[in-house]
C-alpha positions in Angstrom: 16.8 -8.5 -22.9 17.0 -10.3 -19.7 14.2 -8.2 -17.8 11.9 -9.5 -20.4 11.7 -12.4 -19.2 10.0 -11.1 -15.9 7.6 -8.8 -17.6 4.0 -9.1 -17.4 1.9 -10.6 -19.8 -0.3 -7.5 -21.0 3.1 -5.9 -21.4 4.4 -8.2 -23.4 1.2 -8.1 -25.9 1.5 -4.9 -25.9 5.3 -4.7 -27.0 4.5 -7.2 -29.8 1.2 -5.7 -30.9 3.1 -2.6 -31.5 6.1 -4.6 -33.5 8.6 -2.8 -30.5 9.8 -6.5 -29.7 9.5 -9.4 -32.2 8.0 -12.7 -31.3 11.3 -14.3 -32.6 13.2 -12.2 -30.0 11.0 -13.7 -27.6 10.7 -17.5 -28.3 14.5 -17.4 -28.4 14.8 -15.3 -25.1 12.5 -18.1 -23.1 14.2 -21.2 -25.0 18.1 -19.8 -23.7 16.5 -19.9 -20.2 15.2 -23.0 -20.4 18.3 -24.8 -22.3 19.7 -22.6 -18.9 17.6 -23.6 -16.1 15.5 -26.4 -17.2 18.1 -29.2 -16.3 18.1 -27.8 -12.4 14.1 -27.5 -11.9 13.1 -30.3 -14.6 10.1 -27.8 -14.8 9.6 -29.1 -18.6 9.1 -32.4 -19.6 9.4 -31.9 -23.4 10.4 -28.3 -25.1 8.7 -27.2 -28.2 11.9 -25.6 -29.6 11.6 -26.3 -33.8 7.9 -25.7 -33.6 8.3 -22.3 -31.5 11.0 -21.2 -33.6 8.6 -21.6 -36.9 5.7 -20.3 -35.4 7.4 -17.3 -33.9 8.7 -16.7 -37.4 4.9 -17.3 -39.1 3.7 -15.1 -36.7 5.9 -12.4 -38.3 5.2 -12.8 -41.7 1.5 -12.8 -40.4 2.0 -9.5 -38.8 3.2 -7.9 -42.0 -0.3 -8.5 -44.2 -2.5 -7.0 -41.3 -2.5 -5.0 -38.1 -6.0 -6.8 -36.7 -3.5 -8.8 -34.4 -4.7 -11.5 -31.7 -4.9 -10.9 -28.2 -1.9 -12.9 -27.3 0.2 -12.5 -30.3 3.5 -13.7 -30.4 3.4 -14.6 -26.3 5.1 -17.9 -25.6 3.4 -20.3 -22.9 4.0 -23.1 -20.9 1.5 -26.0 -21.3 0.8 -28.2 -18.3 1.7 -32.1 -19.9 -1.8 -33.3 -18.9 -3.2 -31.1 -21.5 -3.1 -33.2 -25.5 -1.2 -30.6 -28.0 -1.4 -31.5 -31.6 2.0 -33.2 -32.7 3.8 -32.6 -29.7 4.4 -35.3 -27.2 1.7 -35.3 -24.7 3.1 -38.0 -21.6 0.2 -37.1 -19.0 3.5 -37.3 -16.9 3.1 -41.4 -17.5 5.9 -43.7 -18.7 2.7 -45.3 -20.9 2.6 -42.5 -22.9 5.7 -41.5 -22.8 5.9 -41.7 -27.2 2.1 -40.6 -27.7 1.4 -37.7 -29.9 -1.7 -36.5 -30.2 -4.0 -35.8 -33.0 -5.6 -32.8 -31.8 -5.2 -29.8 -29.2 -7.5 -29.7 -25.9 -9.8 -27.0 -25.7 -7.7 -24.9 -23.5 -4.7 -25.3 -26.0 -7.1 -24.7 -28.9 -8.2 -21.6 -27.6 -4.4 -20.5 -26.3 -3.0 -20.8 -30.0 -6.6 -19.1 -31.9 -5.7 -15.9 -29.2 -1.6 -16.0 -30.9 0.0 -17.7 -28.0 3.3 -19.7 -29.0 3.7 -22.8 -27.2 7.1 -23.4 -25.8 6.7 -26.8 -24.2 5.0 -29.7 -21.7 6.0 -28.5 -18.4 6.2 -31.4 -15.5 3.2 -33.1 -13.6 2.9 -36.2 -11.1 1.6 -39.1 -13.6 -1.9 -38.1 -14.5 -2.0 -35.3 -11.8 -2.1 -37.7 -9.0 0.1 -36.5 -6.7 0.6 -33.6 -4.1 4.5 -33.5 -5.8 5.9 -33.4 -9.3 7.7 -36.5 -9.6 7.2 -39.2 -12.2 9.1 -42.2 -13.9 10.2 -40.2 -17.1 13.1 -38.5 -15.4 13.8 -36.0 -12.2 11.4 -34.3 -9.6 10.4 -31.1 -10.7 11.7 -28.2 -7.6 10.7 -24.7 -6.8 13.0 -22.4 -7.8 13.6 -20.5 -4.6 15.5 -23.5 -3.4 16.1 -26.3 -5.3 16.7 -29.3 -3.1 13.0 -28.6 -2.2 9.5 -29.6 -4.2 8.1 -27.5 -6.5 4.7 -29.3 -5.4 1.6 -30.6 -7.4 0.5 -31.2 -9.8 0.7 -28.1 -11.7 4.5 -28.2 -10.4 6.6 -27.5 -13.5 4.1 -24.4 -14.8 4.4 -23.0 -11.3 8.2 -23.5 -11.5 8.0 -22.3 -15.0 6.8 -18.9 -14.3 9.0 -18.5 -11.1 12.2 -18.7 -12.5 11.3 -17.1 -16.0 11.0 -20.0 -18.2 7.9 -18.8 -19.6 5.7 -15.7 -19.0 2.6 -17.7 -18.0 1.4 -21.0 -18.0 -1.7 -23.2 -17.6 -2.2 -25.8 -14.8 -5.1 -28.1 -13.8 -6.9 -28.4 -10.3 -8.5 -31.1 -8.9 -7.2 -31.4 -5.0 -5.1 -27.7 -5.4 -2.9 -28.3 -8.0 -2.7 -25.1 -9.5 -2.9 -23.3 -5.6 -0.2 -25.4 -4.0 2.6 -24.8 -6.7 1.5 -21.4 -6.9 2.6 -20.9 -3.2 5.6 -23.4 -3.0 6.8 -21.4 -6.1 5.8 -17.7 -5.2 3.8 -16.9 -8.2 -0.4 -16.4 -8.5 -2.6 -19.3 -9.2 -6.3 -18.9 -10.0 -8.4 -21.4 -9.4 -12.2 -20.7 -11.5 -15.4 -21.7 -10.3 -16.4 -25.4 -11.8 -17.5 -25.7 -15.7 -15.6 -22.0 -15.9 -13.3 -23.4 -18.6 -14.3 -26.3 -20.8 -12.4 -29.5 -20.4 -11.7 -31.9 -23.4 -8.7 -33.7 -24.9 -6.1 -34.6 -22.6 -5.6 -36.6 -19.7 -8.2 -35.4 -17.4 -10.2 -37.6 -14.9 -12.2 -36.1 -12.2 -15.0 -33.6 -14.0 -16.8 -33.7 -11.0 -13.9 -31.4 -9.4 -11.2 -30.9 -11.8 -10.8 -27.0 -13.3 -8.1 -25.6 -15.7 -6.6 -22.4 -15.0 -3.7 -19.9 -15.3 -0.3 -19.6 -13.4 1.1 -15.6 -13.9 3.0 -13.5 -11.8 0.3 -11.1 -11.9 -3.8 -11.3 -11.5 -4.2 -8.6 -14.3 -2.0 -11.7 -16.5 -4.6 -14.2 -14.6 -7.4 -12.3 -15.7 -6.2 -11.3 -19.3 -5.6 -15.7 -19.7 -9.1 -16.3 -18.6 -10.8 -13.7 -20.9 -9.2 -16.1 -23.5 -9.9 -19.6 -22.0 -13.7 -19.2 -20.5 -16.6 -19.9 -22.5 -18.4 -23.0 -23.2 -17.8 -25.2 -25.9 -20.4 -28.2 -26.5 -17.3 -30.9 -26.2 -17.4 -29.9 -22.5 -21.1 -30.9 -21.4 -20.0 -29.1 -17.9 -18.4 -25.9 -19.5 -21.0 -23.2 -18.3 -23.0 -22.0 -20.6 -23.5 -18.3 -19.3 -21.3 -15.6 -21.2 -18.3 -15.2 -19.1 -17.4 -11.4 -18.1 -14.8 -9.0 -19.4 -12.3 -9.9 -16.7 -9.9 -7.4 -17.8 -12.0 -4.6 -17.4 -13.8 -5.8 -14.0 -10.5 -5.9 -12.4 -10.5 -1.3 -12.7 -13.7 -1.6 -10.8 -12.3 -3.0 -7.1 -14.8 -4.6 -5.2 -16.1 -2.9 -1.8 -17.7 -3.0 1.4 -16.6 -6.8 1.4 -17.3 -9.1 4.2 -13.9 -11.4 4.6 -13.6 -14.8 7.1 -10.0 -15.4 8.5 -9.8 -18.7 9.0 -5.7 -20.3 10.1 -6.7 -24.0 9.6 -10.3 -24.5 8.5 -10.9 -25.9 12.3 -9.5 -29.1 11.7 -5.8 -29.1 9.8 -2.2 -28.6 11.0 -0.6 -25.8 10.0 3.2 -24.8 10.2 3.4 -21.8 12.7 5.7 -19.8 10.5 3.2 -20.1 7.3 0.4 -19.2 9.8 1.5 -16.2 11.2 2.8 -14.9 7.5 -0.4 -16.0 6.5 -2.5 -14.2 9.1 -0.6 -10.4 8.8 -1.3 -10.9 5.2 -5.1 -11.0 6.0 -4.8 -7.7 7.9 -4.0 -5.8 4.7 -7.1 -6.9 3.4 -8.3 -4.3 6.4 -6.6 -1.9 4.7 -8.4 -2.1 1.3 -11.9 -1.4 3.5 -12.9 -5.1 4.1 -14.2 -6.3 7.3 -12.0 -9.3 8.3 -13.6 -11.5 10.7 -12.3 -14.6 12.6 -13.9 -17.7 11.9 -14.2 -21.0 10.6 -16.0 -22.8 8.1 -18.1 -26.6 9.8 -16.0 -29.1 8.0 -17.0 -31.8 10.2 -15.9 -35.0 7.4 -12.7 -36.3 6.6 -12.7 -34.6 3.3 -10.6 -37.2 1.7 -12.2 -40.0 3.0 -15.4 -38.5 2.0 -14.7 -37.7 -1.5 -12.0 -40.7 -2.5 -14.8 -42.9 -3.5 -15.5 -41.0 -6.1 -12.6 -39.6 -7.2 -10.9 -43.1 -7.5 -13.7 -44.5 -9.5 -13.3 -41.8 -11.7 -9.5 -42.4 -12.1 -9.8 -46.2 -12.5 -12.6 -45.6 -15.4 -10.1 -43.9 -17.1 -6.7 -45.2 -16.7 -8.0 -48.5 -14.9 -6.8 -50.2 -18.5 -3.2 -49.7 -18.0 -2.9 -52.3 -14.8 -4.2 -54.9 -17.3 -1.8 -53.6 -20.3 1.5 -52.0 -18.4 1.5 -51.8 -14.5 5.2 -52.1 -14.1 4.9 -48.4 -16.4 2.8 -47.3 -13.4 4.2 -45.2 -10.4 3.1 -46.7 -7.0 0.6 -43.9 -6.0 -1.2 -44.4 -9.5 -1.4 -47.9 -8.9 -2.6 -47.5 -5.9 -4.9 -45.2 -7.1 -6.1 -46.9 -9.5 -6.5 -50.5 -7.2 -8.2 -48.7 -4.8 -10.8 -47.3 -7.7 -10.9 -50.9 -8.8 -12.6 -51.6 -5.5 -15.4 -48.8 -5.1 -18.9 -50.4 -5.1 -21.9 -48.6 -6.1 -22.9 -48.2 -2.7 -19.9 -46.7 -1.9 -19.8 -44.0 -4.7 -23.5 -43.1 -4.0 -22.6 -42.4 -0.1 -19.9 -40.9 -1.1 -22.2 -38.4 -3.3 -24.7 -37.8 -0.7 -22.0 -36.5 1.3 -20.4 -34.0 -1.2 -23.8 -33.3 -1.2 -24.2 -32.8 2.6 -20.5 -30.7 2.4 -22.0 -28.5 -0.2 -25.0 -27.7 1.6 -22.7 -26.6 4.8 -20.7 -24.5 2.5 -23.5 -22.6 1.3 -24.9 -21.5 4.5 -21.1 -20.3 5.8 -20.8 -18.3 2.5 -24.4 -16.8 2.9 -22.4 -14.6 5.9 -19.3 -13.8 3.7 -18.2 -13.0 0.6 -14.7 -14.4 0.6 -12.9 -17.0 3.3 -9.4 -16.3 3.4 -6.6 -19.4 4.8 -3.0 -19.9 4.1 -2.4 -22.0 0.9 -0.7 -24.9 2.3 0.3 -26.1 5.7 3.6 -25.8 5.0 6.3 -24.0 2.5 8.1 -26.2 0.0 9.6 -29.2 1.8 12.6 -31.4 0.4 11.9 -33.4 -2.6 9.9 -36.6 -1.8 9.9 -35.9 1.9 6.8 -34.0 3.3 7.0 -33.9 6.8 5.7 -36.6 9.1 4.9 -34.0 11.7 3.5 -30.3 12.0 3.5 -28.7 15.1 4.1 -32.1 16.6 1.1 -33.8 15.2 1.3 -36.8 13.1 0.1 -36.1 10.0 -0.6 -38.2 6.2 2.0 -36.8 3.0 -0.7 -34.5 1.8 -1.6 -32.4 4.6 1.2 -30.3 3.8 0.2 -29.6 0.0 -3.9 -30.1 -0.5 -5.4 -30.5 2.6 -6.3 -27.2 2.9 -7.4 -26.7 -0.9 -9.5 -29.3 -1.7 -12.6 -28.2 -0.1 -12.6 -26.1 -2.9 -12.4 -28.4 -5.5 -15.5 -30.9 -4.1 -17.5 -27.3 -3.5 -16.4 -26.1 -7.2 -15.9 -22.8 -6.0 -13.3 -20.4 -7.6 -10.1 -19.7 -5.0 -6.7 -18.3 -5.8 -3.4 -18.4 -4.4 -1.2 -14.6 -3.6 2.6 -14.6 -2.7 1.8 -13.2 0.5 5.7 -13.6 2.2 8.7 -15.2 2.9 10.0 -17.6 5.3 13.3 -17.0 7.6 14.5 -19.2 5.2 13.7 -17.5 1.9 10.6 -19.6 1.4 7.2 -18.4 -0.6 4.7 -18.4 1.2 0.7 -18.5 -0.3 -2.7 -17.1 0.8 -5.5 -18.7 -0.5 -8.9 -16.4 -1.4 -12.2 -18.1 -1.7 -15.3 -16.8 -3.1 -19.1 -18.2 -3.6 -19.7 -20.5 -6.6 -19.5 -18.7 -9.7 -17.9 -15.5 -8.5 -15.0 -15.1 -10.0 -15.0 -11.5 -10.1 -14.6 -10.8 -6.3 -11.7 -13.2 -6.2 -9.8 -11.9 -8.6 -10.8 -8.0 -7.8 -9.8 -8.9 -3.7 -6.6 -10.3 -5.1 -5.8 -7.1 -7.2 -6.7 -4.9 -4.0 -4.2 -7.3 -2.1 -1.4 -7.2 -5.1 -1.5 -3.3 -4.5 -1.4 -2.9 -1.0 1.5 -5.8 -1.0 2.9 -6.1 -4.4 4.9 -9.3 -4.8 8.3 -10.2 -6.0 7.5 -10.7 -9.9 10.1 -13.9 -9.7 13.8 -15.0 -9.2 15.0 -11.4 -9.8 13.9 -11.0 -6.0 17.1 -12.4 -4.8 20.4 -12.9 -6.1 21.9 -15.7 -3.7 24.0 -18.5 -5.6 21.7 -21.2 -3.6 18.9 -20.2 -5.5 18.3 -20.1 -9.6 18.7 -16.3 -10.8 
């Protein structure tokens, strides 16, 4: 049974739909693993044991009455705790909401439930997803299963750790600056941030509407495509959601993208990247040449400080959403959220407008770059997972801010709304996973998925923690 913890979702769906395994067996397996490993990893903030068990039993009863079973019938899923879950505690990673139980689901959760998925629990996140490591005041830090002394990244760190350790077959994430991709890199799983608006956002602790996307964290590209097929499509509750009908993501993987022109950039022309991380990512990028893509070395033109350019919009939006907490319960907030809200409270209209103009210019420069290339490839993060709450103060001898280790190479594609994925591409000498980031043109999610699948076939990656059995790691 333990092998099922690392079985791809598309295979689990086939097994449940053909009744070769029951939803109750699957749910019981993952709940058992959560009970054993979550105290070390802190991947979950809330475990939905009673309701998940009941939902699995109800699913089995329903299956006795019909053969028309939903796509994800009986498949357990982990939900990032920024999404509202009806009847299940939803904290946003905040002490201020430690007892909050919504009376509605987010759009993402609603669509997963309608597709037959069963919620295992709510995964750990920094408060309101506002930090590059997954820590908050609700409990212990979340850790990567490959070395539990190290961070899982953020803000979807709990989801990435759960998938990597076999505590869920797949999980939801949200991404406002790299919050799907950086944890995917630190935990050795596949993370996909779709184009802005591809998945509707409504119902949750989801600020930054111009820059945030929901997306899947999985162990295979096909599983991510399967999840996208459930989650994508317009919803009137999100006015930014794309009205164009989504493509058939799963079917599209059978038609590989051919003759792509791909740019390789080791650091986007401005970031400091750990030498071992850069070397592993570049070697992996060369694998794209073996599937017929044309790889050229070129950096996009990024001549602004991305965080300085975007922070007036980002901080003001967060203040609009949660600024009332500074007055109502400031002592419940983490230091990093207090700082963001205080900065957001001081943003002037002129600063906000100037920030929007700078982001428009940045979008134009990236559009020029992607007229010449179908894809851009970079390392996902500047370093591998580092000790909990200890981001490296220097990289290659240069002093760097704390966010340089996690989101410096990822935030740009949130600002431009482009699809981007992180693929497991190798391990350091210390046996820590490294991620390779693929970025596509706005709206061209299919090319990113197809290229991800081509890479996965050329360089298969380990499917979770079965890869190693060292006693220093969770296995």
